[in-house]
C-alpha positions in Angstrom: 71.2 10.6 41.8 67.8 9.1 40.9 68.9 8.3 37.4 72.0 6.4 38.6 69.6 4.0 40.4 69.1 2.0 37.3 72.6 0.6 37.4 72.6 -2.7 39.3 76.4 -3.2 39.3 79.5 -1.1 39.0 79.4 1.5 36.2 81.9 3.8 34.6 81.8 7.6 34.8 81.3 7.5 31.0 78.3 5.2 31.3 76.8 7.5 33.9 77.3 10.6 31.7 75.4 8.7 28.9 72.4 8.0 31.2 72.2 11.0 33.5 70.7 14.1 32.0 70.4 17.2 34.1 70.3 21.0 33.7 73.6 21.1 35.7 77.0 19.9 34.8 76.6 16.1 35.0 80.2 15.4 35.8 80.3 18.0 38.6 77.1 16.5 40.0 78.6 13.0 40.1 81.6 14.4 42.0 79.2 16.0 44.5 77.3 12.8 45.0 80.6 11.0 45.7 81.6 13.7 48.1 78.3 13.2 50.0 78.7 9.4 50.0 75.6 9.0 47.9 77.8 7.3 45.2 80.7 5.1 46.1 83.9 4.8 44.0 84.6 1.2 42.9 88.3 0.4 42.6 88.3 -3.4 42.5 89.9 -3.4 39.0 92.3 -1.1 37.1 89.4 0.8 35.7 87.7 2.7 38.5 84.0 3.3 38.5 81.0 4.1 40.6 78.5 2.1 42.5 75.4 2.5 44.6 74.7 0.5 47.8 71.5 -1.5 47.3 69.5 0.5 49.9 70.4 3.7 48.2 69.6 2.2 44.8 66.1 1.3 45.9 65.6 4.9 47.2 67.0 6.3 44.0 64.5 4.3 41.9 61.6 5.5 44.2 62.8 9.1 43.5 63.1 8.3 39.7 59.4 7.3 39.7 58.4 10.3 41.8 60.1 12.6 39.4 58.4 10.9 36.4 61.8 10.3 34.7 61.9 6.5 34.6 60.7 6.0 31.0 63.2 8.3 29.4 66.1 7.3 31.7 65.4 3.6 31.1 65.6 4.2 27.3 69.0 5.8 27.7 70.1 3.1 30.1 69.0 0.3 27.8 70.9 1.7 24.9 74.0 2.5 26.9 74.2 -1.1 28.2 73.5 -2.5 24.8 76.4 -0.5 23.3 78.6 -1.4 26.3 77.9 -5.1 26.0 78.6 -5.0 22.3 82.0 -3.5 23.0 82.8 -6.1 25.6 81.7 -8.9 23.3 84.0 -7.6 20.6 86.9 -7.4 23.1 86.2 -11.1 24.1 86.1 -12.2 20.5 89.2 -10.3 19.4 91.5 -10.8 22.4 90.0 -13.9 24.2 91.6 -12.5 27.3 90.6 -13.3 30.9 90.2 -9.6 31.6 87.7 -9.1 28.8 85.6 -12.0 30.0 85.8 -10.8 33.6 84.6 -7.4 32.5 81.7 -9.0 30.7 80.8 -11.0 33.9 80.9 -7.9 36.1 78.4 -6.3 33.7 76.0 -9.3 34.0 73.4 -7.7 36.3 73.0 -4.7 34.1 73.0 -6.7 30.8 70.3 -9.0 32.2 68.2 -6.1 33.4 68.6 -4.2 30.2 67.7 -7.3 28.2 64.5 -7.7 30.3 63.6 -4.0 29.9 64.3 -4.1 26.1 62.2 -7.2 25.7 59.3 -5.4 27.3 59.6 -2.1 25.6 61.6 -2.6 22.4 61.7 -6.3 21.5 63.4 -5.9 18.1 66.5 -4.8 20.0 66.5 -7.7 22.4 68.4 -10.2 20.3 71.5 -8.0 20.6 71.8 -9.1 24.2 71.6 -12.8 23.7 75.2 -13.5 22.7 76.8 -11.7 25.7 74.2 -13.3 28.0 75.1 -16.8 26.6 78.7 -16.2 27.3 77.9 -15.2 30.9 75.4 -17.9 31.9 76.3 -20.7 29.5 74.0 -23.0 27.5 71.5 -23.5 30.4 67.8 -24.2 29.9 67.1 -20.8 31.5 69.1 -19.2 28.7 67.2 -21.2 26.1 64.0 -20.0 27.7 65.2 -16.4 27.3 65.9 -17.0 23.6 62.5 -18.5 23.0 60.9 -15.6 24.9 62.8 -13.3 22.5 61.6 -15.2 19.4 58.0 -15.1 20.7 58.2 -11.3 21.4 59.5 -10.3 18.0 56.8 -8.6 15.9 56.1 -9.7 12.4 57.7 -6.6 11.0 61.0 -7.2 12.9 64.1 -7.1 10.7 65.1 -10.6 9.5 68.6 -10.1 11.0 67.0 -9.7 14.5 65.1 -13.0 14.2 68.3 -14.6 12.7 70.3 -13.6 15.7 67.8 -15.2 18.1 67.6 -18.3 15.9 71.4 -18.7 16.0 71.3 -18.8 19.8 68.3 -21.2 19.8 70.0 -23.5 17.3 73.3 -23.4 19.2 71.6 -24.6 22.4 69.5 -27.2 20.6 72.5 -28.5 18.8 74.4 -29.1 22.1 71.5 -30.9 23.7 70.8 -34.3 22.1 67.4 -34.5 23.7 66.2 -31.5 21.7 65.4 -31.5 18.0 67.6 -28.8 16.4 66.5 -29.5 12.8 63.6 -27.0 12.6 65.8 -24.1 13.9 68.7 -25.0 11.6 66.4 -25.3 8.5 64.9 -21.9 9.2 68.3 -20.4 9.8 69.6 -21.6 6.5 66.6 -20.3 4.6 66.9 -17.0 6.3 70.7 -16.7 5.7 70.2 -17.5 2.0 67.4 -15.0 1.7 69.4 -12.2 3.4 72.4 -12.7 1.3 74.5 -11.5 4.2 77.9 -13.2 4.0 78.8 -12.5 7.6 75.5 -13.9 8.8 75.8 -16.9 6.4 79.3 -17.5 7.7 78.1 -17.7 11.3 75.4 -20.2 10.3 77.9 -22.4 8.5 80.3 -22.1 11.5 77.5 -23.3 13.7 76.7 -26.3 11.4 80.4 -27.3 11.3 
């Protein structure tokens, strides 16, 4: 129960099984929590899931801290949300369906929370959250601030592709706002793309410039 407290929005049973680790059968434990109304079933869409009321979620997090399980559970949670947001992003890119975009928006609270936690504990992985976040919140100044925060948090040894992902998001915002000078970001992006020799990444940069 305590480990489920990290989820801020509705979550699938599969997601719970990736995050919750117990000595008992995790699936059976989830069923028992539902039977005792400590977890609620969420049926607002065709894909049923689980959800915690906010008061229970706060209590669950208190228990997570008391048990000393937060650090390891947060690590599993961050990685689960990152993988889930990547799948949702691919679905949006491939199908451009309303349902895929709605699924991405429903996951917004967890994507934002996982991004914040990742930026704090594992900044080299934070750029992976930027594209789904941009699709959710749009090209706002708050989003640009998150991108800059990511760029500032990246260590010097971070893989170039990680910095490149953040630079793409920065350049996209700056390009769309005439009051911002996008030239420095675009110049660094081109140099990075040519140095990497990654055709896919170079294609994304050229698409941005066009």
